[in-house]
N, C-alpha and C positions, 0 to 999 in steps of 0.2 A: 177333690177326691171323695168318692162316695163311700159311706159306711152305713151298714144296715141299722135300722132302729134296733133290731134284736141285739147286734153286737154292742151298741152303746148301752142298752138297758142291762145287758149281762156283765158289763165291765165293772171292775172294782174301783170305784171312785174314792179319792182321798183329798182331804184339805191339809194345808200346811199346819204344822203344829203351832205356828205363830198366829193362826186365826183364832180369834176369841169366840166364845159361845154366845156372843150377843146378836147373832143373825145379821151381822154387817156385810159389807161388800167382800165376798170371798170367791175364789175360784177353786175348782176341784180338777184334779188330773187323773187320768187312767191309762195304763198300758193297754195297747190294742194289738191285734194280730200284725205280724210283719214289722214289729218294732215301732209302730206308729204310736203317737201320744194324743189323747183327747183332752181337751180343756173345755170346761163349761162353767156357767154361773151356778153357784151353789144354791141361789134362791129360785132358780128356774131349771130344775133338774130334768124336766121333760122337754125343755127348749133346745135350741141349737147348740152345737159344739164345734169348736175349731179342731181340726185334725191336722197334726204336724207329721211329716215324714221323719225318720231318724235324723237325717242331716239338717232339716229345718229346725228340729227341736234342739240339737246340739248348737246350732248357730244362735238361736234365741237364748239358751241358757248361758252361752259364752258372752252374749251381749249383756245379760243381767249381771253376771259375775264381773265383767269388765266395766260396769257402771255406765254403760252407753245410754241408759234411759233415765238417769238421775235428774236430768233437767226437766223431766215431765212431772215431777212431784213438787 
């Protein structure tokens, strides 16, 4: 799914309130047009971003809440 550089640079990105101010490994998310969600590395703001459709984002969040990824940490 292609997103213009302008759309990503104009997006309002936010980090989790659980992210510390220590510059550690954090991701940022932003709402995009069409209900899509962008995810990027907070240390590489000009770098690539993952773009999720609304249904992909809901499936991902459902997996996180359902603890499907707990074995990865």
